N, C-alpha and C positions, 0 to 999 in steps of 0.2 A: 504382206506387208505386216511386220511386226507393230503390235498396238504400243502408242505411246503411254508410257506411266503417267497417272495423276501426280502432280507434285504435292507432296505432303503439306499440310497447312501448318506453318509455325504456330506454338503454342504462346500464351502470353509471356511476355519478359520477366514478370514476378512469378515465383511459385506460389499455391497455395498457402495461406495461413490460418491455423485454427479452424480447418475444415470449409475455408472460403477462398476461393480465387480472387484477385484482383478486378476490380471494376473497370470496364473498358469506357472512355468518353471519347467521342468523335469530334476533331476539329473540323467546322464546318469549312467548306470550300470558300465561301464568301467573306470569311472571317477577316478583320483588319486590326486584331489585338497585336500589340507589339512583341508579346512574350506569349508561351504557353502558360506561366504562372499567372498572368495578367487574365487570360481566358477562363482558366480553371477557378480563379479567385470569384470571378463574375458569374459563371456558370453554376458553381455550387453555392455562393453566398456565404462563404465561410474562407476568407482571406486566410486568417490566422491558422486554420486547419491546413490549408494548402501549404503555407510556408513551413510548417512544422514537418510536414511529410517531405517536402524537398530537401530540406536541412538533413532529415533521417536517410536520405537517399531512396525514398519509396515512390519516387514518380519516374516512370519511363514511357517513351514513345514506342509505336510498335515495332520500330526496327532495333530496340534495343538500348536505344542511346539515353542515358540517364538526363533527367531534367534537372537544370539549375535554374538560378533566379533569372539570368539574362538568356535563357533558350530561346532562340526567335520562334514565333508561331509558324507553324508548318500547315498550310491549308490542305485539308483531305487526309491528314493522317490521325492517329488515335492515340490517347495518353493513357496508361495503366496506373492505378493507384488502389491501396486499401482503403476499404470504405468504413465509416464509423456506424456501429450497428445500432438500430433503434431499440429502444427498451421493450422487452417482450415479457409476457406472464410465461412462467415455467407450465409447460403442457405436462399433465399427469399421464402416466402409462409407459410401458417399455415397449420398444421394437425387438421383438423376438426373431432371431434367426430361424427361417424354416429349412434354409438350403444354402450352402455356399461351396460351389464347386470352382476350385481354384483355378483348374484346367481350362475349363470353358469361360470363366470370368462371370459366371452368373450368381446373383445373390438374391434370395427371395425372403421377405420378411413378414412378420404380421403387426401391421400399422395399428395403432391406438386411434380412437376418435380425437379430433381437434387439432391433429398435427398435420399441417401442409406438407405435400410431397416435396417440393422443391423451393428454394428461395424466391419470394416475390411480396413486393410492396412492403407492408409492416411485418410479415413473417421471413425471418432469414435464419437465425440460429436455431429457432424451434422449429425444424422442419425435419423430414425423415432423412434427406439427403445429408445436411450439416451434421447431425445427430450422429449418423452412421460413420462418416468419414473420422470424427472425432473419436468414436468409441472403437472403431476397429481399426484405426491408423491406416485407412485406405483413402487417400487423396483424391483418386480419379472415379470415386463412385458415382455414378449417375443413373437416373431412372430409365426405364424400358417403356414405361408407360405411366400414367398418373391415376392418382385416387383424389376424389375431394377431399379437403380437409377436414370435412366432419364424418366421411366414411370410414370404417374401420375395414381390416382384413389383408388379404394377400397384396403384396406389392412386389413387383420384380425390378431389379436394378442390375448393372454391370459394374465389375470392379476393375476392368481395364479398358482403357480408351479403344484399343484395336478390337475388342468384341462388341462395341456399342451398336455399331452400324447394323450388323447381321440381326440382333434382337429387335430393334427399333425397325427395320425393314419388314421382319416377320409380323410384326403389330400392324404396320401400315398394310400389309397384304391380307389382313384379315385371319391371320393364323394363331391368333390367340382367343380361346374359347373361354368365357367368363359365366361363371353362375354367382348369383347374389341371394341372399336372404334378407327380409324385410318384416317388421311388424308394422301393420296398418289397420284402421277399422274395419269391420265388416260391412257387407253389403249385400243383402239376401236376394237383391233384385240383379245381381251382377253374375252374368254367366261366364263362369270360369273352366277351364282356361280359354284365354283369348291372346291375340297379338295386336299391339298399339303400334300403328306405323303413320308417322306424320314428319313434318318439318319443323325442326328446332332451329332458333337462332338466338344466341346470345351476345348484344352488343357491348361493346366497350363502355364502361361506367354504370351500366346496368347491373342490379343484382340477381335479378331473375332472367332465366331464359324463357322464349315465349314460342307459341304454336304460329306459324304463318303458313299462307297458302304458297304452293311451290313442289318442287321435286321432293321426295321422300329421303330424309337422310337419318331418321332416328327410329330403330324398330326394336321391341322388346316384346317376349312371351312371358304373360304372367300367369302363374299357376297358385291356386290357395293348397297349400301344404297341410295346414292344422288350424285348429283355433286354439289359443292358449289364454290364459289369465295374466293380465299384467296390469298391475297397480288398480288391484280390484276390479277390472272391466276385461270382458271376454273381446279378443281381438283376433285377427288374422295374421298366420305366419306364412308369408307368400315367398315363392321362389321364382326369381326374376332372371330370365335368359336375354341378355341384350345381343344383338348382331351387328350393332354399330355403337359408336362410343363418343355421343355428344355432350357437352358440357350440361350436368344436372340432367341427364335423359330420364334415368329411373325416378327420380323425384318428381319431374314435370309429368311423366306419364302416370304415376299412380295417383297424384293430386288431380290429374285431369279427369281420372274415373270416380273421383269422389272420395277417394280412399289414400289421404295424404301420408306418408310415412311418419311414425310417431318420432317425435322431437326435432322435427323440422321447421328451422326459423324462418326459411324463405317461401314455402310452398303451402297453401294456397296463398298466404299473406304473409308479409314481411314482417317479423318481429323484432324489436331492439333487443340484444343479448349483449351484455358487457364482455369484453375481450377475455376477461379473465373469469367468467362463469362457465365452468365445466360440470354443471350439475345434471343437465339434460341433453345427453348425447342423441345424435341421429340413430335411430335404430335401423340402420342398414350395413350389412355386412358382405364384403366380398370375400364369398365363401370358399371358392376353389377356382384355379384357372387350369387350362389343358391344352398342350402344345407339342409340336414336335421341335426338340431343341436344334436350331439352326448350325449349332456349332459342332455339338457331339452328335446328332441324329438321333438321341435318345427321346422315347416318348415321355413326357414330363406330365404329371398330376400333381398340384400342390394345393393343400387343403388348410384353410385356416384353423388354428387351435381355439378361436373365441367362438363364443355361443351367444345368442340373442335370449334375453334382453343385454344389452351392452351397458354396463354399469356406469353411472355418471361418478364425479371424484367424490360428491357429497355423500354416495353410497359406498365408497371403497374404490378407488381408482383401479382400474384394470392393472394387473400386474402379473405376468407369467415369466416363468423362468427362461433364461437363454437356451435355445434349442442347440447351441454349439457351434463351433466351426470346424 
């Protein structure tokens, strides 16, 4: 019996604009608003902005119906519209292209510190995804995996929608081997190399991830590679090999050993840092990734061009030449 083909998911009824797709707003099933405009005005708290978008023809329902002033409310549907961007400080440093395989749709870049991977919360335009869409003119760029905003180094993305699933499935299956480098204090009584294995949980609304009892979900091998001088102090240069990818995993594991990564504003204690302060970067570098390309079948090894220590903006922002397309 022939397998039934999965029906393709339709895209948004509005195209990307300036590197960003439209926002999707769900219309609740139990809603009693007379019109879509009335609902959006209440939901956003910006009736003038909604009216402006409607007049400009920039609000659509999921089925492609343009929303006008008297479009009746449709419970369970969705509305699409362009969002107003928050004010953001310009993040210093360049996104260096390390690899762009147009045939497979794979893109690898060298991410600077302080730049989020993808739009979320107050970080929208100043993210790797949006910057790359604008700079390369490729509106379908999407991440294969994520790097913390404060972490520098190798980030993988795709440039075509049809390639996205294969690479993301590779990551989910554990096919992406990562090596990180970090600068952190020395502990003479710490017997290295060692492997930290525990359970990490990061709850919504909490800045820190915490170690809890339960099944292990975070594993990191930690090795001391060298001792180096940094800002007048002798510190350790560590090689970190995670086999899992929990949020803040490396930062929590080193802090738990009493050797928190230099420049970390969250571990072991939360420090208040201004959003526009780029002077003290986290000394954590996603140095290299290794994997078998699920599209081309090629063995890939992609290495960052950055080195520790990562320079802060006040010391001369990290800026390296474009690796070329």
